[in-house]
C-alpha positions, 0 to 999 in steps of 0.5 A: 832099171832107172838111172841117170847118166852124166857124161863129161866132155869127149876127152874125159873118161869120167862118167857118173851114173846115179841109179834109182831103184828101190830093190837095190837095197841101199842100206846094204850097198852103202856099207860096202862102198869105196871112197875115191878122191877125185880132184880132192873131193871124196866120192862114195862109189859102189863096190865092184861086187855090187856093181856086177850084181847091178849090171846082171840085173839091168841086162841092157846091152851096155850093161852086158858089155860092162859086166864082161869087162868087170868080170875080166877085171876081177879075174872071175 
C-alpha cells in the first residue's frame, strides 16, 4: 500500500494519512465517508469499516496494531 503520512507536532494527536492505491475502490468508499469538523473545517474521513478493511490489506506492523485497536473499538 502506498500512503503519505502527515505528522503534527509532538503534543498534537492528529495524524493524517493520504492513501494512494487504485484497488481501494474510491467511488465505493466515498459513499460511506463520515464528515468530521476540526477547527471549523469539514473533513471527509473514511468509515471505520473501510479503515478496518484497508488495515487488513496493508498488514504492515503498525497497521496490525491499528487493526487490533479498531476491532476493540467496534467491539468485534
